[in-house]
C-alpha angles and dihedrals in degrees: 000000000000091000089065092059098085089051093051092047087051091051091051094055111114116248117262113266115265119267108255115244094033106158132180109258096214131160135020115350109243099175140000114222115190089332094312117120117234106204142194090246092058087053092047089053094051088049089056092057093059118088111263094249091051092047091046088048092054093049093046091053096043094241102132087117087072089061092048089051090050091051092049093048088045090056092050091049091045093052093051091046090057090043088058089044094235090150087070092058112108095227092045090049090053093049089050090050093050092048090052092049090048092051092049092047091047090047090052093048095047089050093051093047091051092048095050100039091086126156090256092054091050092049092047091051087048094052094044089054098038091135090063091055097042098106119143110230138179127206111209149155125218143192115210118202129177098204113069095210091051091048090052093052093051089045089056090046095051093045089053090049117009093185086075092064099096096043089048094048090051093048101036113021117106091208094091093179092066096026095075087057093051090265091304114166097173120213117334137172120231095257092059095067132059112269100255092049095044093049096051091042096051090043091057127087126231109283096023125133105217127195171258092313111177119211136156090276096054139265119335131202109198130199114199107218100174143336131212135181097212138024108258118243094246092064094052097038095111092045091053093048088060089052094046090048093070092042094051091046093054094044094048095049087048089052089051091049093052091049096049135078109235126169139171111247110277093013092116094050095048102031105043121107112225121209117205112232118248117263109285093010119130118248116259113282094022128104115245114265117261117250111262110277097003140083128275113277113270 
């Protein structure tokens, strides 16, 4: 029986601590580094760590191979660091621990922000800050012509048949940027346009054909497609989410503080109020004494 003791003791030994930096190697293998697979899942995980605008930029420019290269080089450096046992260095271990704590804290905050950035919260912020979004705007098309006589002929044509406006803008307008979109300018505020154009556009009503309007660029014919007094909530949702982000973070951290017990060192010892127990009462944390000669009360 005694001969089994060493085996039993070995079986009771705790498992070795996990190697830091261990990651699931899922998906297609894209490279093998010293026998270790670098996979598409690892590359996707790296991409997820990047800000959305950076990630979208890499995709748009076809530069995802750069991320793959970074992951492969990272694998090479990681293996060498383990080989040199840097993960056993006290300072490195502290850095790894801090990185893990920061990752968890960030994940918690991002989860909270996502949960609280509801449509109702966005609408409430929009309503509470209505003045900031109260910006009169016009949605319009235009045809820009250099020659006045030609512009007058086109104006007469579109007034007779407004359905021709987009086609004539594409064919005749010298503003080639908007011409390819049928003269479409989208929504704009007054300050975005030259004064003569802005005054004419904002003075018109929805459905009007306005012109000729002369500016330094030539002669404009304007179709007023729509007007509004405020930017709708859907168009500023992303901007509101950014504003809400800070408010949610501050409020959540305050909630955690209120629900936590936080004291300065020594505060409990120096600031606590001690109440003397009543005569015969047991000190706090101890059971009452049993009556003489009897059992403890039940």
